[in-house]
N, CA, C and O atoms as a Maestro MAE file, in Angstrom:
{
 s_m_m2io_version
 :::
 2.0.0
}

f_m_ct {
 s_m_title
 :::
 protein
 m_atom[256] {
  # First column is atom index #
  i_m_mmod_type
  r_m_x_coord
  r_m_y_coord
  r_m_z_coord
  i_m_residue_number
  s_m_chain_name
  s_m_pdb_residue_name
  s_m_pdb_atom_name
  i_m_atomic_number
  :::
  1 25 28.469 -17.865 -1.153 1 A "UNK " " N  " 7
  2 3 28.017 -18.165 -2.523 1 A "UNK " " CA " 6
  3 2 28.219 -18.100 -3.170 1 A "UNK " " C  " 6
  4 15 27.564 -17.838 -4.178 1 A "UNK " " O  " 8
  5 25 29.786 -18.390 -2.963 2 A "UNK " " N  " 7
  6 3 30.714 -18.860 -3.965 2 A "UNK " " CA " 6
  7 2 31.008 -19.965 -4.179 2 A "UNK " " C  " 6
  8 15 31.295 -20.347 -5.314 2 A "UNK " " O  " 8
  9 25 31.006 -21.005 -2.778 3 A "UNK " " N  " 7
  10 3 31.648 -22.183 -2.109 3 A "UNK " " CA " 6
  11 2 30.302 -23.025 -3.122 3 A "UNK " " C  " 6
  12 15 30.483 -23.894 -3.976 3 A "UNK " " O  " 8
  13 25 28.716 -22.304 -2.586 4 A "UNK " " N  " 7
  14 3 27.813 -23.500 -2.994 4 A "UNK " " CA " 6
  15 2 27.425 -23.683 -4.202 4 A "UNK " " C  " 6
  16 15 26.642 -24.608 -4.417 4 A "UNK " " O  " 8
  17 25 28.088 -22.465 -5.782 5 A "UNK " " N  " 7
  18 3 28.241 -22.596 -6.678 5 A "UNK " " CA " 6
  19 2 28.994 -23.599 -6.872 5 A "UNK " " C  " 6
  20 15 28.381 -24.467 -7.493 5 A "UNK " " O  " 8
  21 25 29.817 -23.824 -6.680 6 A "UNK " " N  " 7
  22 3 31.226 -24.735 -6.544 6 A "UNK " " CA " 6
  23 2 30.842 -26.038 -6.074 6 A "UNK " " C  " 6
  24 15 30.986 -26.915 -6.925 6 A "UNK " " O  " 8
  25 25 30.393 -26.416 -4.958 7 A "UNK " " N  " 7
  26 3 29.719 -27.426 -4.799 7 A "UNK " " CA " 6
  27 2 29.067 -28.138 -5.977 7 A "UNK " " C  " 6
  28 15 29.412 -29.133 -6.615 7 A "UNK " " O  " 8
  29 25 27.756 -27.120 -6.093 8 A "UNK " " N  " 7
  30 3 26.765 -27.763 -7.293 8 A "UNK " " CA " 6
  31 2 27.121 -27.946 -8.335 8 A "UNK " " C  " 6
  32 15 26.615 -28.806 -9.055 8 A "UNK " " O  " 8
  33 25 28.308 -27.013 -8.773 9 A "UNK " " N  " 7
  34 3 29.555 -27.658 -10.296 9 A "UNK " " CA " 6
  35 2 29.354 -28.810 -9.872 9 A "UNK " " C  " 6
  36 15 28.555 -29.649 -10.287 9 A "UNK " " O  " 8
  37 25 30.146 -28.870 -8.959 10 A "UNK " " N  " 7
  38 3 31.330 -30.201 -8.886 10 A "UNK " " CA " 6
  39 2 30.306 -31.915 -8.564 10 A "UNK " " C  " 6
  40 15 30.709 -33.070 -8.703 10 A "UNK " " O  " 8
  41 25 28.803 -31.362 -8.071 11 A "UNK " " N  " 7
  42 3 28.124 -32.787 -8.044 11 A "UNK " " CA " 6
  43 2 27.256 -32.340 -9.272 11 A "UNK " " C  " 6
  44 15 26.190 -32.954 -9.256 11 A "UNK " " O  " 8
  45 25 27.327 -31.736 -10.010 12 A "UNK " " N  " 7
  46 3 26.534 -32.061 -11.205 12 A "UNK " " CA " 6
  47 2 27.294 -32.318 -12.293 12 A "UNK " " C  " 6
  48 15 26.917 -33.151 -13.117 12 A "UNK " " O  " 8
  49 25 28.993 -31.323 -12.502 13 A "UNK " " N  " 7
  50 3 29.957 -32.047 -13.334 13 A "UNK " " CA " 6
  51 2 30.366 -34.067 -12.861 13 A "UNK " " C  " 6
  52 15 30.471 -34.965 -13.697 13 A "UNK " " O  " 8
  53 25 30.444 -34.154 -12.021 14 A "UNK " " N  " 7
  54 3 30.291 -35.654 -11.177 14 A "UNK " " CA " 6
  55 2 29.231 -36.506 -12.185 14 A "UNK " " C  " 6
  56 15 29.553 -37.202 -13.147 14 A "UNK " " O  " 8
  57 25 27.850 -36.235 -11.666 15 A "UNK " " N  " 7
  58 3 27.264 -36.664 -12.303 15 A "UNK " " CA " 6
  59 2 27.052 -36.789 -13.879 15 A "UNK " " C  " 6
  60 15 26.704 -37.857 -14.381 15 A "UNK " " O  " 8
  61 25 27.231 -35.895 -14.463 16 A "UNK " " N  " 7
  62 3 26.719 -35.591 -15.878 16 A "UNK " " CA " 6
  63 2 28.153 -36.952 -16.233 16 A "UNK " " C  " 6
  64 15 27.702 -37.939 -16.814 16 A "UNK " " O  " 8
  65 25 29.294 -36.997 -16.007 17 A "UNK " " N  " 7
  66 3 30.536 -37.695 -16.151 17 A "UNK " " CA " 6
  67 2 29.887 -38.887 -15.765 17 A "UNK " " C  " 6
  68 15 30.213 -39.793 -16.532 17 A "UNK " " O  " 8
  69 25 29.174 -39.223 -14.971 18 A "UNK " " N  " 7
  70 3 29.464 -40.754 -14.314 18 A "UNK " " CA " 6
  71 2 28.017 -41.167 -15.394 18 A "UNK " " C  " 6
  72 15 27.749 -42.349 -15.608 18 A "UNK " " O  " 8
  73 25 27.311 -40.210 -15.905 19 A "UNK " " N  " 7
  74 3 25.929 -40.359 -17.340 19 A "UNK " " CA " 6
  75 2 26.472 -40.988 -18.720 19 A "UNK " " C  " 6
  76 15 26.182 -41.949 -19.432 19 A "UNK " " O  " 8
  77 25 27.591 -39.744 -18.723 20 A "UNK " " N  " 7
  78 3 28.123 -40.253 -20.333 20 A "UNK " " CA " 6
  79 2 29.362 -42.188 -19.930 20 A "UNK " " C  " 6
  80 15 29.214 -43.245 -20.543 20 A "UNK " " O  " 8
  81 25 29.765 -42.084 -19.479 21 A "UNK " " N  " 7
  82 3 30.334 -43.209 -18.975 21 A "UNK " " CA " 6
  83 2 29.319 -44.265 -19.230 21 A "UNK " " C  " 6
  84 15 29.343 -45.089 -20.144 21 A "UNK " " O  " 8
  85 25 28.260 -44.103 -18.128 22 A "UNK " " N  " 7
  86 3 27.506 -45.361 -18.171 22 A "UNK " " CA " 6
  87 2 26.491 -45.510 -19.629 22 A "UNK " " C  " 6
  88 15 26.088 -46.617 -19.984 22 A "UNK " " O  " 8
  89 25 26.194 -44.395 -20.299 23 A "UNK " " N  " 7
  90 3 26.088 -44.622 -21.672 23 A "UNK " " CA " 6
  91 2 26.847 -45.173 -22.650 23 A "UNK " " C  " 6
  92 15 26.275 -45.679 -23.616 23 A "UNK " " O  " 8
  93 25 27.724 -45.170 -22.598 24 A "UNK " " N  " 7
  94 3 29.091 -45.758 -23.361 24 A "UNK " " CA " 6
  95 2 29.199 -46.858 -23.068 24 A "UNK " " C  " 6
  96 15 29.685 -47.720 -23.799 24 A "UNK " " O  " 8
  97 25 28.607 -47.098 -21.529 25 A "UNK " " N  " 7
  98 3 29.005 -48.957 -21.542 25 A "UNK " " CA " 6
  99 2 28.399 -49.729 -21.887 25 A "UNK " " C  " 6
  100 15 28.573 -50.872 -22.312 25 A "UNK " " O  " 8
  101 25 26.801 -48.465 -21.528 26 A "UNK " " N  " 7
  102 3 25.374 -49.418 -22.672 26 A "UNK " " CA " 6
  103 2 25.325 -49.452 -24.163 26 A "UNK " " C  " 6
  104 15 24.485 -50.171 -24.704 26 A "UNK " " O  " 8
  105 25 26.219 -48.678 -24.932 27 A "UNK " " N  " 7
  106 3 26.097 -48.725 -26.184 27 A "UNK " " CA " 6
  107 2 26.936 -50.213 -27.095 27 A "UNK " " C  " 6
  108 15 26.945 -50.694 -28.228 27 A "UNK " " O  " 8
  109 25 27.769 -50.567 -25.287 28 A "UNK " " N  " 7
  110 3 28.896 -51.701 -25.605 28 A "UNK " " CA " 6
  111 2 28.059 -52.955 -25.344 28 A "UNK " " C  " 6
  112 15 28.138 -53.942 -26.075 28 A "UNK " " O  " 8
  113 25 27.518 -52.908 -24.629 29 A "UNK " " N  " 7
  114 3 27.308 -54.019 -23.928 29 A "UNK " " CA " 6
  115 2 25.552 -54.129 -23.732 29 A "UNK " " C  " 6
  116 15 25.002 -55.230 -23.692 29 A "UNK " " O  " 8
  117 25 25.050 -53.280 -23.660 30 A "UNK " " N  " 7
  118 3 23.574 -52.774 -23.853 30 A "UNK " " CA " 6
  119 2 23.022 -52.959 -22.152 30 A "UNK " " C  " 6
  120 15 21.993 -53.553 -21.830 30 A "UNK " " O  " 8
  121 25 23.919 -52.338 -21.271 31 A "UNK " " N  " 7
  122 3 23.577 -52.325 -19.367 31 A "UNK " " CA " 6
  123 2 24.313 -50.905 -19.089 31 A "UNK " " C  " 6
  124 15 25.414 -50.896 -19.639 31 A "UNK " " O  " 8
  125 25 24.078 -49.923 -18.522 32 A "UNK " " N  " 7
  126 3 24.802 -48.749 -17.761 32 A "UNK " " CA " 6
  127 2 24.057 -48.525 -16.354 32 A "UNK " " C  " 6
  128 15 22.860 -48.687 -16.119 32 A "UNK " " O  " 8
  129 25 24.867 -48.196 -15.661 33 A "UNK " " N  " 7
  130 3 23.981 -47.537 -14.385 33 A "UNK " " CA " 6
  131 2 24.908 -46.697 -14.267 33 A "UNK " " C  " 6
  132 15 26.041 -46.829 -14.731 33 A "UNK " " O  " 8
  133 25 24.413 -45.588 -13.516 34 A "UNK " " N  " 7
  134 3 24.502 -44.499 -13.519 34 A "UNK " " CA " 6
  135 2 24.008 -43.914 -12.152 34 A "UNK " " C  " 6
  136 15 22.958 -44.329 -11.662 34 A "UNK " " O  " 8
  137 25 25.136 -42.473 -11.229 35 A "UNK " " N  " 7
  138 3 24.464 -42.103 -10.073 35 A "UNK " " CA " 6
  139 2 24.364 -40.799 -10.177 35 A "UNK " " C  " 6
  140 15 25.366 -40.216 -10.591 35 A "UNK " " O  " 8
  141 25 23.325 -40.104 -9.886 36 A "UNK " " N  " 7
  142 3 22.830 -38.914 -9.805 36 A "UNK " " CA " 6
  143 2 23.616 -38.336 -8.186 36 A "UNK " " C  " 6
  144 15 23.118 -38.870 -7.195 36 A "UNK " " O  " 8
  145 25 24.629 -37.439 -7.942 37 A "UNK " " N  " 7
  146 3 24.391 -36.692 -7.106 37 A "UNK " " CA " 6
  147 2 24.050 -35.835 -6.094 37 A "UNK " " C  " 6
  148 15 24.767 -35.010 -5.527 37 A "UNK " " O  " 8
  149 25 22.568 -36.173 -5.865 38 A "UNK " " N  " 7
  150 3 21.268 -34.974 -5.385 38 A "UNK " " CA " 6
  151 2 22.191 -34.579 -4.126 38 A "UNK " " C  " 6
  152 15 22.420 -33.472 -3.639 38 A "UNK " " O  " 8
  153 25 22.574 -35.664 -3.823 39 A "UNK " " N  " 7
  154 3 22.949 -34.690 -1.915 39 A "UNK " " CA " 6
  155 2 24.123 -33.166 -2.387 39 A "UNK " " C  " 6
  156 15 24.205 -32.001 -1.998 39 A "UNK " " O  " 8
  157 25 24.646 -33.770 -3.108 40 A "UNK " " N  " 7
  158 3 25.576 -32.659 -3.102 40 A "UNK " " CA " 6
  159 2 25.491 -31.274 -3.940 40 A "UNK " " C  " 6
  160 15 26.039 -30.188 -3.751 40 A "UNK " " O  " 8
  161 25 24.558 -31.746 -4.977 41 A "UNK " " N  " 7
  162 3 23.718 -30.778 -5.571 41 A "UNK " " CA " 6
  163 2 23.398 -29.902 -4.587 41 A "UNK " " C  " 6
  164 15 23.954 -28.840 -4.308 41 A "UNK " " O  " 8
  165 25 22.263 -30.533 -3.978 42 A "UNK " " N  " 7
  166 3 20.916 -29.735 -2.740 42 A "UNK " " CA " 6
  167 2 22.159 -29.100 -1.747 42 A "UNK " " C  " 6
  168 15 21.866 -28.110 -1.076 42 A "UNK " " O  " 8
  169 25 23.047 -29.458 -1.683 43 A "UNK " " N  " 7
  170 3 23.556 -28.944 -0.502 43 A "UNK " " CA " 6
  171 2 24.710 -27.715 -0.978 43 A "UNK " " C  " 6
  172 15 25.296 -27.067 -0.110 43 A "UNK " " O  " 8
  173 25 25.002 -27.441 -2.713 44 A "UNK " " N  " 7
  174 3 25.728 -26.515 -2.981 44 A "UNK " " CA " 6
  175 2 24.498 -25.600 -3.386 44 A "UNK " " C  " 6
  176 15 24.683 -24.417 -3.099 44 A "UNK " " O  " 8
  177 25 23.059 -25.938 -4.102 45 A "UNK " " N  " 7
  178 3 22.039 -25.100 -4.147 45 A "UNK " " CA " 6
  179 2 21.666 -24.542 -2.894 45 A "UNK " " C  " 6
  180 15 21.520 -23.321 -2.960 45 A "UNK " " O  " 8
  181 25 21.406 -25.185 -1.449 46 A "UNK " " N  " 7
  182 3 21.429 -24.505 -0.362 46 A "UNK " " CA " 6
  183 2 22.442 -23.532 0.220 46 A "UNK " " C  " 6
  184 15 22.096 -22.632 0.985 46 A "UNK " " O  " 8
  185 25 23.316 -23.671 -0.042 47 A "UNK " " N  " 7
  186 3 24.678 -22.565 0.161 47 A "UNK " " CA " 6
  187 2 24.230 -21.420 -0.896 47 A "UNK " " C  " 6
  188 15 23.642 -20.351 -0.731 47 A "UNK " " O  " 8
  189 25 24.612 -21.905 -1.754 48 A "UNK " " N  " 7
  190 3 24.379 -20.683 -2.726 48 A "UNK " " CA " 6
  191 2 23.308 -19.595 -2.635 48 A "UNK " " C  " 6
  192 15 23.650 -18.413 -2.600 48 A "UNK " " O  " 8
  193 25 21.741 -20.037 -2.588 49 A "UNK " " N  " 7
  194 3 20.794 -18.945 -1.946 49 A "UNK " " CA " 6
  195 2 20.634 -18.699 -0.598 49 A "UNK " " C  " 6
  196 15 20.120 -17.642 -0.230 49 A "UNK " " O  " 8
  197 25 20.994 -19.505 0.159 50 A "UNK " " N  " 7
  198 3 21.712 -18.453 1.635 50 A "UNK " " CA " 6
  199 2 22.346 -17.340 1.332 50 A "UNK " " C  " 6
  200 15 21.964 -16.178 1.478 50 A "UNK " " O  " 8
  201 25 23.413 -17.783 0.868 51 A "UNK " " N  " 7
  202 3 24.653 -16.859 0.211 51 A "UNK " " CA " 6
  203 2 24.107 -15.971 -0.127 51 A "UNK " " C  " 6
  204 15 24.302 -14.903 0.454 51 A "UNK " " O  " 8
  205 25 22.970 -16.081 -1.487 52 A "UNK " " N  " 7
  206 3 22.364 -14.951 -2.805 52 A "UNK " " CA " 6
  207 2 21.749 -14.015 -1.539 52 A "UNK " " C  " 6
  208 15 22.208 -12.877 -1.441 52 A "UNK " " O  " 8
  209 25 20.629 -14.497 -0.473 53 A "UNK " " N  " 7
  210 3 19.619 -13.634 0.480 53 A "UNK " " CA " 6
  211 2 20.581 -12.741 0.892 53 A "UNK " " C  " 6
  212 15 20.570 -11.549 0.584 53 A "UNK " " O  " 8
  213 25 21.843 -13.551 1.930 54 A "UNK " " N  " 7
  214 3 22.492 -12.944 2.772 54 A "UNK " " CA " 6
  215 2 22.970 -11.540 1.750 54 A "UNK " " C  " 6
  216 15 22.808 -10.413 2.219 54 A "UNK " " O  " 8
  217 25 23.547 -11.709 0.372 55 A "UNK " " N  " 7
  218 3 23.976 -10.656 -0.179 55 A "UNK " " CA " 6
  219 2 23.345 -9.556 -0.072 55 A "UNK " " C  " 6
  220 15 23.759 -8.464 0.317 55 A "UNK " " O  " 8
  221 25 21.793 -10.030 -0.614 56 A "UNK " " N  " 7
  222 3 20.734 -9.331 -1.170 56 A "UNK " " CA " 6
  223 2 20.298 -8.418 0.132 56 A "UNK " " C  " 6
  224 15 20.248 -7.202 -0.050 56 A "UNK " " O  " 8
  225 25 19.985 -8.930 1.411 57 A "UNK " " N  " 7
  226 3 19.426 -8.544 2.050 57 A "UNK " " CA " 6
  227 2 20.527 -8.404 3.953 57 A "UNK " " C  " 6
  228 15 20.029 -8.504 5.074 57 A "UNK " " O  " 8
  229 25 21.473 -8.249 3.733 58 A "UNK " " N  " 7
  230 3 22.506 -7.659 4.988 58 A "UNK " " CA " 6
  231 2 22.057 -7.837 6.071 58 A "UNK " " C  " 6
  232 15 22.323 -8.632 6.973 58 A "UNK " " O  " 8
  233 25 21.254 -6.947 5.934 59 A "UNK " " N  " 7
  234 3 20.698 -6.047 7.117 59 A "UNK " " CA " 6
  235 2 19.877 -7.470 7.847 59 A "UNK " " C  " 6
  236 15 20.012 -7.430 9.070 59 A "UNK " " O  " 8
  237 25 19.602 -7.890 7.684 60 A "UNK " " N  " 7
  238 3 18.572 -9.118 8.541 60 A "UNK " " CA " 6
  239 2 19.868 -10.339 9.209 60 A "UNK " " C  " 6
  240 15 19.761 -11.345 9.910 60 A "UNK " " O  " 8
  241 25 20.867 -9.746 8.675 61 A "UNK " " N  " 7
  242 3 21.802 -10.971 9.709 61 A "UNK " " CA " 6
  243 2 22.376 -9.817 11.206 61 A "UNK " " C  " 6
  244 15 23.194 -10.237 12.024 61 A "UNK " " O  " 8
  245 25 21.862 -8.616 11.287 62 A "UNK " " N  " 7
  246 3 22.569 -7.381 12.000 62 A "UNK " " CA " 6
  247 2 20.948 -7.317 13.074 62 A "UNK " " C  " 6
  248 15 21.056 -6.997 14.258 62 A "UNK " " O  " 8
  249 25 19.334 -7.709 12.379 63 A "UNK " " N  " 7
  250 3 18.512 -7.117 12.920 63 A "UNK " " CA " 6
  251 2 17.734 -8.189 13.957 63 A "UNK " " C  " 6
  252 15 17.459 -9.361 13.699 63 A "UNK " " O  " 8
  253 25 17.456 -7.454 15.211 64 A "UNK " " N  " 7
  254 3 17.237 -8.561 15.978 64 A "UNK " " CA " 6
  255 2 15.866 -9.496 16.148 64 A "UNK " " C  " 6
  256 15 15.872 -10.469 16.902 64 A "UNK " " O  " 8
  :::
 }
 m_bond[255] {
  # First column is bond index #
  i_m_from
  i_m_to
  i_m_order
  :::
  1 1 2 1
  2 2 3 1
  3 3 4 2
  4 3 5 1
  5 5 6 1
  6 6 7 1
  7 7 8 2
  8 7 9 1
  9 9 10 1
  10 10 11 1
  11 11 12 2
  12 11 13 1
  13 13 14 1
  14 14 15 1
  15 15 16 2
  16 15 17 1
  17 17 18 1
  18 18 19 1
  19 19 20 2
  20 19 21 1
  21 21 22 1
  22 22 23 1
  23 23 24 2
  24 23 25 1
  25 25 26 1
  26 26 27 1
  27 27 28 2
  28 27 29 1
  29 29 30 1
  30 30 31 1
  31 31 32 2
  32 31 33 1
  33 33 34 1
  34 34 35 1
  35 35 36 2
  36 35 37 1
  37 37 38 1
  38 38 39 1
  39 39 40 2
  40 39 41 1
  41 41 42 1
  42 42 43 1
  43 43 44 2
  44 43 45 1
  45 45 46 1
  46 46 47 1
  47 47 48 2
  48 47 49 1
  49 49 50 1
  50 50 51 1
  51 51 52 2
  52 51 53 1
  53 53 54 1
  54 54 55 1
  55 55 56 2
  56 55 57 1
  57 57 58 1
  58 58 59 1
  59 59 60 2
  60 59 61 1
  61 61 62 1
  62 62 63 1
  63 63 64 2
  64 63 65 1
  65 65 66 1
  66 66 67 1
  67 67 68 2
  68 67 69 1
  69 69 70 1
  70 70 71 1
  71 71 72 2
  72 71 73 1
  73 73 74 1
  74 74 75 1
  75 75 76 2
  76 75 77 1
  77 77 78 1
  78 78 79 1
  79 79 80 2
  80 79 81 1
  81 81 82 1
  82 82 83 1
  83 83 84 2
  84 83 85 1
  85 85 86 1
  86 86 87 1
  87 87 88 2
  88 87 89 1
  89 89 90 1
  90 90 91 1
  91 91 92 2
  92 91 93 1
  93 93 94 1
  94 94 95 1
  95 95 96 2
  96 95 97 1
  97 97 98 1
  98 98 99 1
  99 99 100 2
  100 99 101 1
  101 101 102 1
  102 102 103 1
  103 103 104 2
  104 103 105 1
  105 105 106 1
  106 106 107 1
  107 107 108 2
  108 107 109 1
  109 109 110 1
  110 110 111 1
  111 111 112 2
  112 111 113 1
  113 113 114 1
  114 114 115 1
  115 115 116 2
  116 115 117 1
  117 117 118 1
  118 118 119 1
  119 119 120 2
  120 119 121 1
  121 121 122 1
  122 122 123 1
  123 123 124 2
  124 123 125 1
  125 125 126 1
  126 126 127 1
  127 127 128 2
  128 127 129 1
  129 129 130 1
  130 130 131 1
  131 131 132 2
  132 131 133 1
  133 133 134 1
  134 134 135 1
  135 135 136 2
  136 135 137 1
  137 137 138 1
  138 138 139 1
  139 139 140 2
  140 139 141 1
  141 141 142 1
  142 142 143 1
  143 143 144 2
  144 143 145 1
  145 145 146 1
  146 146 147 1
  147 147 148 2
  148 147 149 1
  149 149 150 1
  150 150 151 1
  151 151 152 2
  152 151 153 1
  153 153 154 1
  154 154 155 1
  155 155 156 2
  156 155 157 1
  157 157 158 1
  158 158 159 1
  159 159 160 2
  160 159 161 1
  161 161 162 1
  162 162 163 1
  163 163 164 2
  164 163 165 1
  165 165 166 1
  166 166 167 1
  167 167 168 2
  168 167 169 1
  169 169 170 1
  170 170 171 1
  171 171 172 2
  172 171 173 1
  173 173 174 1
  174 174 175 1
  175 175 176 2
  176 175 177 1
  177 177 178 1
  178 178 179 1
  179 179 180 2
  180 179 181 1
  181 181 182 1
  182 182 183 1
  183 183 184 2
  184 183 185 1
  185 185 186 1
  186 186 187 1
  187 187 188 2
  188 187 189 1
  189 189 190 1
  190 190 191 1
  191 191 192 2
  192 191 193 1
  193 193 194 1
  194 194 195 1
  195 195 196 2
  196 195 197 1
  197 197 198 1
  198 198 199 1
  199 199 200 2
  200 199 201 1
  201 201 202 1
  202 202 203 1
  203 203 204 2
  204 203 205 1
  205 205 206 1
  206 206 207 1
  207 207 208 2
  208 207 209 1
  209 209 210 1
  210 210 211 1
  211 211 212 2
  212 211 213 1
  213 213 214 1
  214 214 215 1
  215 215 216 2
  216 215 217 1
  217 217 218 1
  218 218 219 1
  219 219 220 2
  220 219 221 1
  221 221 222 1
  222 222 223 1
  223 223 224 2
  224 223 225 1
  225 225 226 1
  226 226 227 1
  227 227 228 2
  228 227 229 1
  229 229 230 1
  230 230 231 1
  231 231 232 2
  232 231 233 1
  233 233 234 1
  234 234 235 1
  235 235 236 2
  236 235 237 1
  237 237 238 1
  238 238 239 1
  239 239 240 2
  240 239 241 1
  241 241 242 1
  242 242 243 1
  243 243 244 2
  244 243 245 1
  245 245 246 1
  246 246 247 1
  247 247 248 2
  248 247 249 1
  249 249 250 1
  250 250 251 1
  251 251 252 2
  252 251 253 1
  253 253 254 1
  254 254 255 1
  255 255 256 2
  :::
 }
}
C-alpha cells in the first residue's frame, strides 16, 4: 500500500515539475510542451487501492 502511494506521488511530482518547466518555457518563447505520467500514477493508484482493500479485508486472502 505504501509503495503504491510512493509510485503515485513520484509520477505526480515529475508531471508537476514538467508542467512548471513547460509553463516557464512558454512564458519565454511562447511554446511549451509537457508530459503527464499517467501510467506511473495509474500503477501507483492500483497498488495503493489493492493494498488498502487487502488491509481492510484480510480474510479474503485466505478464503477459498
